[in-house]
C-alpha positions as CSV (number, residue, x, y, z in Angstrom):
1,M,52.7,130.7,-107.1
2,N,55.8,132.4,-108.6
3,P,55.9,136.1,-107.7
4,E,56.5,137.0,-111.3
5,E,53.1,135.3,-112.2
6,I,51.1,137.5,-109.7
7,P,50.8,140.6,-112.0
8,K,49.6,138.3,-115.0
9,E,47.0,136.8,-112.7
10,R,45.8,140.3,-111.7
11,E,45.6,141.3,-115.3
12,K,42.6,138.8,-115.5
13,L,41.0,140.7,-112.6
14,S,41.1,144.0,-114.4
15,H,38.6,145.9,-112.0
16,Q,40.1,147.1,-108.8
17,C,38.0,148.4,-105.8
18,D,39.3,151.9,-105.0
19,I,38.3,151.4,-101.2
20,C,40.1,148.1,-100.3
21,K,42.2,147.7,-103.5
22,K,40.9,144.2,-104.1
23,F,40.8,143.0,-107.8
24,I,37.5,141.9,-109.2
25,S,36.8,139.9,-112.3
26,S,34.1,142.1,-113.9
27,K,32.5,145.5,-113.7
28,R,29.2,144.0,-112.5
29,N,31.0,142.0,-109.7
30,L,32.8,145.2,-108.8
31,A,29.5,147.1,-108.4
32,A,28.2,144.2,-106.1
33,H,31.5,144.2,-104.2
34,K,31.3,148.0,-103.5
35,R,27.9,147.5,-101.9
36,I,29.7,145.7,-99.1
37,H,31.5,148.9,-98.2
38,A,28.4,151.1,-98.8
39,G,26.2,148.8,-96.7
40,G,23.4,149.3,-99.4
41,K,20.7,146.6,-99.4
42,K,17.9,148.0,-101.6
43,Y,16.1,144.7,-102.2
44,R,13.7,144.0,-99.4
45,C,11.5,140.8,-98.8
46,E,8.0,141.9,-98.3
47,I,7.2,138.7,-96.1
48,C,9.9,139.0,-93.5
49,G,11.5,142.4,-94.1
50,K,15.0,141.0,-94.6
51,S,17.0,143.1,-97.2
52,F,19.6,142.1,-99.8
53,M,22.2,143.8,-102.0
54,Q,21.3,141.9,-105.0
55,K,17.9,141.0,-106.7
56,S,18.9,137.5,-107.3
57,S,19.7,137.0,-103.6
58,L,16.2,138.2,-102.8
59,T,14.7,135.8,-105.3
60,S,16.6,133.0,-103.8
61,H,15.6,134.0,-100.3
62,K,11.9,134.0,-101.1
63,Y,12.1,130.2,-101.8
64,T,12.8,129.8,-98.1
65,H,9.2,131.1,-97.5
66,T,7.6,129.2,-100.3
67,G,9.5,126.0,-100.2
68,E,10.0,126.1,-104.0
69,K,12.9,124.2,-105.4
70,P,12.8,124.9,-109.2
71,Y,16.3,123.4,-110.0
72,H,16.4,119.7,-110.6
73,C,19.3,117.3,-110.9
74,D,18.8,115.4,-114.2
75,I,20.9,112.4,-112.8
76,C,19.1,111.7,-109.5
77,G,16.1,114.0,-109.5
78,K,17.0,115.8,-106.3
79,S,15.7,119.5,-106.3
80,F,17.3,122.7,-105.1
81,S,16.1,126.3,-104.4
82,H,19.3,127.8,-105.7
83,R,21.0,127.1,-109.2
84,S,24.4,127.2,-107.3
85,G,23.1,124.3,-105.0
86,L,22.3,122.2,-108.2
87,S,25.8,123.0,-109.7
88,Y,27.6,122.0,-106.5
89,H,25.4,118.9,-106.2
90,K,26.3,117.7,-109.7
91,Y,30.0,117.5,-108.7
92,I,29.0,114.7,-106.4
93,H,28.0,112.7,-109.5
94,T,31.0,113.8,-111.8
95,G,33.7,114.1,-109.2
96,E,34.7,117.3,-110.8
97,K,36.9,119.7,-108.7
98,P,37.2,122.9,-110.9
99,Y,38.7,125.2,-108.2
100,S,42.4,124.8,-107.6
101,C,44.6,126.5,-105.0
102,D,47.4,128.5,-106.8
103,I,49.7,128.0,-103.8
104,C,49.7,124.2,-103.2
105,G,47.7,122.9,-106.1
106,K,44.9,121.2,-104.1
107,S,41.5,121.1,-105.9
108,F,38.0,121.6,-104.7
109,S,34.4,121.3,-106.0
110,H,33.1,124.4,-104.3
111,K,34.6,127.9,-104.7
112,N,33.9,128.7,-101.0
113,S,35.9,125.6,-100.0
114,L,38.9,127.0,-101.9
115,T,38.4,130.3,-100.2
116,Y,38.5,128.6,-96.8
117,H,41.4,126.5,-97.8
118,K,43.5,129.5,-98.9
119,S,43.0,131.1,-95.5
120,I,45.2,128.4,-94.2
121,H,48.1,129.9,-96.3
122,T,47.2,133.5,-95.9
123,G,45.5,133.8,-92.5
124,D,43.1,136.2,-94.2
125,K,39.7,136.9,-92.4
126,P,38.2,139.9,-94.0
127,Y,34.7,139.8,-92.3
128,H,34.6,141.4,-88.9
129,C,31.8,141.3,-86.2
130,N,31.0,144.8,-85.0
131,I,29.8,143.5,-81.7
132,C,32.8,141.5,-80.4
133,D,35.4,142.2,-83.1
134,K,35.8,138.4,-84.0
135,S,36.8,137.9,-87.6
136,F,35.8,135.2,-90.2
137,V,36.9,133.8,-93.5
138,G,33.4,134.0,-95.2
139,R,30.4,136.4,-95.1
140,S,28.1,133.5,-94.2
141,D,30.2,132.6,-91.1
142,L,29.9,136.2,-89.9
143,T,26.1,136.2,-90.4
144,S,25.8,132.9,-88.6
145,H,28.1,134.3,-85.8
146,K,26.0,137.4,-85.3
147,L,23.0,135.2,-84.5
148,T,24.9,134.0,-81.4
149,H,24.5,137.5,-80.1
150,T,20.7,137.7,-80.9
151,N,19.8,134.1,-80.2
152,E,17.9,134.2,-83.5
153,R,17.0,130.8,-85.1
154,P,15.5,131.7,-88.4
155,Y,15.7,128.1,-90.0
156,Q,12.9,125.8,-88.9
157,C,12.3,122.1,-89.6
158,D,9.0,121.7,-91.2
159,I,8.7,118.1,-89.8
160,C,9.3,118.5,-86.1
161,G,9.5,122.3,-85.7
162,K,13.1,122.5,-84.4
163,S,14.8,125.7,-85.2
164,F,18.4,126.5,-86.2
165,S,20.6,129.6,-86.5
166,Q,22.3,128.2,-89.6
167,R,20.8,126.7,-92.8
168,R,23.4,123.9,-92.9
169,G,22.3,123.0,-89.3
170,L,18.8,122.6,-90.6
171,T,19.9,120.6,-93.7
172,Y,21.9,118.2,-91.5
173,H,19.0,117.9,-89.0
174,K,16.6,116.9,-91.9
175,S,18.8,114.0,-92.8
176,I,17.9,112.5,-89.4
177,H,14.3,112.4,-90.6
178,T,15.0,111.4,-94.2
179,G,18.0,109.1,-93.8
180,D,19.6,111.0,-96.9
181,K,23.3,110.4,-97.2
182,P,24.4,112.2,-100.4
183,Y,28.1,112.3,-99.7
184,S,30.0,109.0,-100.8
185,C,33.6,108.0,-100.3
186,D,35.2,107.3,-103.7
187,I,37.6,104.9,-102.1
188,C,35.3,102.5,-100.2
189,G,31.8,103.7,-101.2
190,K,30.5,104.5,-97.7
191,S,28.0,107.3,-97.6
192,F,27.5,110.2,-95.2
193,S,24.8,112.8,-94.5
194,Q,27.4,115.5,-94.0
195,K,30.4,116.5,-96.1
196,S,32.4,117.1,-92.9
197,H,31.8,113.5,-91.9
198,L,33.0,112.3,-95.3
199,T,36.2,114.4,-94.8
200,H,36.7,112.8,-91.5
201,H,36.2,109.4,-92.9
202,K,38.5,109.9,-95.8
203,S,41.4,110.7,-93.3
204,I,41.2,107.0,-92.3
205,H,42.3,106.2,-96.0
206,T,44.8,109.1,-96.4
207,G,46.0,109.9,-93.0
208,E,45.9,113.6,-94.0
209,K,45.6,116.2,-91.2
210,P,46.1,119.7,-92.8
211,Y,45.2,121.9,-89.8
212,Q,48.2,122.3,-87.4
213,C,48.2,123.9,-84.0
214,D,50.9,126.6,-83.9
215,I,51.4,126.1,-80.1
216,C,52.0,122.3,-79.8
217,D,52.1,121.2,-83.5
218,K,49.3,118.8,-83.1
219,S,47.4,118.3,-86.4
220,F,43.7,117.8,-87.3
221,V,41.5,116.7,-90.1
222,V,39.2,119.7,-90.1
223,R,39.5,123.4,-89.0
224,S,36.7,123.1,-86.4
225,N,38.7,120.5,-84.4
226,L,41.8,122.8,-84.5
227,T,39.7,125.7,-83.2
228,A,38.3,123.5,-80.4
229,H,41.8,122.1,-79.5
230,K,43.3,125.7,-79.2
231,L,40.8,126.4,-76.4
232,T,42.6,123.6,-74.4
233,H,45.7,125.9,-74.3
234,T,43.8,129.0,-73.1
235,N,41.2,127.2,-70.9
236,E,38.5,129.4,-72.7
237,R,34.9,128.1,-72.2
238,P,32.7,130.5,-74.1
239,Y,29.5,128.5,-74.1
240,Q,27.5,128.6,-70.9
241,C,24.4,126.6,-70.0
242,D,21.6,129.1,-69.1
243,I,20.0,126.4,-66.9
244,C,22.9,125.3,-64.5
245,G,25.7,127.7,-65.4
246,K,28.2,125.1,-66.6
247,S,30.6,126.3,-69.2
248,F,32.0,124.5,-72.3
249,S,34.7,125.1,-74.9
250,L,32.6,123.7,-77.7
251,K,29.1,124.7,-78.7
252,G,28.3,121.1,-79.6
253,N,29.2,119.9,-76.0
254,L,26.8,122.6,-74.6
255,T,24.0,121.3,-76.9
256,T,24.7,117.7,-75.7
257,H,24.8,118.8,-72.1
258,K,21.4,120.5,-72.3
259,Y,19.9,117.1,-73.1
260,T,20.7,116.1,-69.5
261,H,18.2,118.8,-68.4
262,T,15.5,118.2,-71.1
263,G,15.9,114.4,-71.5
264,E,15.8,114.9,-75.3
265,K,17.2,112.0,-77.4
266,P,17.2,113.2,-81.0
267,Y,19.3,110.4,-82.6
268,S,17.4,107.2,-83.4
269,C,18.7,103.9,-84.6
270,D,17.0,103.1,-87.9
271,I,17.3,99.3,-87.2
272,C,15.8,99.0,-83.7
273,G,14.3,102.4,-83.0
274,K,16.3,103.1,-79.8
275,S,17.1,106.8,-79.3
276,F,20.1,108.5,-77.9
277,S,21.1,112.0,-76.9
278,R,24.5,112.0,-78.6
279,K,25.2,111.0,-82.2
280,S,28.5,109.2,-81.2
281,I,26.6,106.9,-78.9
282,L,24.2,106.0,-81.8
283,T,27.3,105.2,-83.8
284,Y,28.5,102.9,-81.1
285,H,25.1,101.4,-80.7
286,K,24.8,100.7,-84.4
287,S,28.0,98.7,-84.4
288,I,26.1,96.1,-82.4
289,H,23.9,95.6,-85.3
290,T,26.6,96.0,-88.1
291,G,29.7,94.9,-86.5
292,D,31.4,97.8,-88.3
293,K,34.9,98.8,-86.8
294,P,36.6,101.0,-89.3
295,Y,39.5,102.2,-87.2
296,H,42.4,99.7,-87.2
297,C,45.6,99.6,-85.1
298,N,48.6,99.3,-87.3
299,I,50.6,97.7,-84.6
300,C,48.4,94.8,-83.5
301,D,45.6,95.0,-86.2
302,K,42.9,95.3,-83.5
303,S,39.8,97.3,-84.8
304,F,37.6,99.9,-83.1
305,V,34.2,101.6,-83.7
306,G,35.6,105.1,-82.9
307,R,38.7,107.1,-83.7
308,S,39.0,108.0,-79.9
309,D,39.0,104.3,-79.0
310,L,41.8,103.7,-81.4
311,T,43.7,106.6,-80.0
312,S,43.3,105.3,-76.4
313,H,44.3,101.8,-77.5
314,E,47.5,103.0,-79.3
315,V,48.9,104.4,-76.0
316,T,48.8,100.9,-74.6
317,H,51.7,100.0,-76.9
318,T,53.6,103.2,-76.1
319,N,52.7,103.5,-72.4
320,E,52.0,107.2,-73.1
321,G,49.4,108.9,-71.1
322,P,48.7,112.3,-72.8
323,Y,46.3,113.6,-70.2
324,Q,47.9,114.6,-67.1
325,C,46.3,115.7,-63.6
326,G,47.5,119.1,-62.8
327,I,47.3,118.4,-59.1
328,C,49.0,115.0,-58.6
329,G,50.7,114.6,-62.0
330,K,49.1,111.2,-62.7
331,S,48.7,110.5,-66.4
332,F,45.9,108.9,-68.3
333,S,45.2,107.5,-71.9
334,K,41.8,109.0,-72.0
335,K,40.5,112.5,-71.3
336,S,37.3,111.0,-69.6
337,N,39.6,109.0,-67.2
338,L,41.4,112.2,-66.1
339,T,38.0,113.9,-65.5
340,R,36.9,111.0,-63.4
341,H,40.2,111.0,-61.5
342,K,39.9,114.8,-60.8
343,S,36.7,114.3,-58.8
344,I,38.9,112.5,-56.2
345,H,40.6,115.8,-55.6
346,T,37.7,118.1,-55.9
347,G,34.9,115.9,-54.4
348,D,32.7,117.2,-57.2
349,K,29.5,115.1,-57.6
350,P,27.4,116.9,-60.1
351,Y,24.9,114.2,-61.1
352,H,21.6,114.1,-59.1
353,C,18.9,111.5,-59.3
354,D,15.7,113.1,-60.5
355,I,13.6,110.2,-59.0
356,C,14.8,110.3,-55.3
357,D,16.2,113.8,-55.6
358,K,19.5,112.9,-54.1
359,S,23.1,113.1,-55.2
360,F,23.7,109.9,-53.2
361,C,21.8,106.7,-52.8
362,G,19.6,106.7,-49.7
363,I,20.1,103.0,-49.1
364,C,23.8,102.6,-49.3
365,G,25.0,106.3,-49.2
366,K,27.0,105.9,-52.5
367,S,27.4,109.3,-54.4
368,F,28.0,109.9,-58.1
369,S,30.9,111.8,-59.6
370,Q,30.1,110.1,-63.0
371,L,27.0,110.1,-65.2
372,S,27.4,106.4,-65.8
373,S,27.2,105.7,-62.0
374,L,24.0,107.8,-61.8
375,T,22.5,105.9,-64.8
376,S,23.3,102.6,-63.1
377,H,21.8,103.9,-59.8
378,K,18.6,104.9,-61.6
379,S,18.0,101.3,-62.7
380,I,17.4,100.5,-59.1
381,H,14.3,102.7,-59.2
382,T,13.1,101.9,-62.8
383,R,14.3,98.3,-62.9
384,E,15.3,99.1,-66.5
385,K,17.7,96.7,-68.1
386,Q,19.0,98.6,-71.2
387,Y,22.0,96.3,-72.0
388,Q,20.7,93.4,-74.1
389,C,22.7,90.4,-75.4
390,N,22.3,90.2,-79.1
391,I,22.8,86.5,-79.0
392,C,20.3,85.2,-76.5
393,G,18.3,88.4,-75.7
394,M,19.1,88.4,-71.9
395,A,19.2,91.9,-70.6
396,F,21.2,93.7,-67.8
397,S,21.2,96.9,-66.0
398,H,25.0,97.3,-66.1
399,K,27.1,97.2,-69.2
400,R,29.9,95.3,-67.4
401,K,27.5,92.6,-66.5
402,L,26.5,92.2,-70.1
403,S,30.2,92.0,-71.1
404,Q,30.7,89.2,-68.5
405,H,27.6,87.4,-69.8
406,E,28.7,87.7,-73.4
407,A,32.0,85.9,-72.5
408,T,29.9,82.8,-71.6
409,H,28.9,82.6,-75.3
410,T,32.3,83.2,-76.8
411,R,34.3,81.3,-74.0
412,D,36.4,84.5,-74.1
413,N,38.4,84.9,-70.8
414,P,40.2,88.2,-71.0
415,Y,41.9,87.7,-67.5
416,P,43.8,84.4,-67.7
417,C,45.5,83.0,-64.6
418,D,49.3,83.1,-65.1
419,I,50.0,80.2,-62.7
420,S,49.7,76.7,-64.2
421,V,47.7,74.0,-62.4
């Protein structure tokens, strides 16, 4: 925005807070804003005791107890407990994006999306945690963050009983039960259960990566990936498993790790019913049924199920190995390969068989530095053959044996002899 235009814009926001000097659009909104400073929450829920600054917020909150959703979309019939939720939902049908950034011109369908976007330009994080001093762009982020200190999970799924610290976590979880995918790509028509997944998907079409690391200049599609990436520079691992003590840089990785202790597999294939502990594994599995490979190499036109597979493949053209061992200097195209390699130096063998209670096979003495090796070992005990050929139905205990078998159907020989007979 031109500096000369700023006073004109502020004239529209005629009410100024005398505490923080922020400009507010109306007298009523100024009064609501001042309650942030005063800490006044005079509207209290008589069911759970939670308090609110505004009566409308209390009314909306009560719907979480009653399950009432009085606001209905007149296009698709979907119902909402908040009027704002219905308003935002309608933008999915109309494609309207009424909120524009006055710095770069980018438009958004949600006002809070614009607020988050503007923080890229300004770096403003006005909401501060009084326990750990961490700061946030939005009030809801601060509220969700505070639950990490209390371990409170107020949002419970009424289908399976699982609880969540954030409402959006519950909303996303419920889509596993319902199969609802309300976010559609306006370029190819593919649908998604989460808006963030649609954002990721659209970057395939646009190549846009607006979040850039100020240390190494690497760019990302979404802010959360940038935040996770920055931890690789600091080696910070704030999320610790309360069962075995292992630490992780991402909360999602801790959640996935805990499934190794509980055996939980929350992601089910809606085609064959098979369950998985990680959503990414379900995505790979579904490609067996659908044959979908949306990530294409622009050098050789080879296609892949996941973005990480494409990234790993692309370095085969450049011979670049971005993951380097800090001990011997050897480089790898995949982070998982570096992790596997490091176990050679450390001797770490963290995977124990829960059937024979050994971290090594009692018959051959082989030990396990990789989860995949432990899984293969367990098939000795269970005789499970989880890798099935989708052409003839023959099953195998090892994935590589399935790959070798499938070549007999396709006549594909990936390792040709370079000596002519």
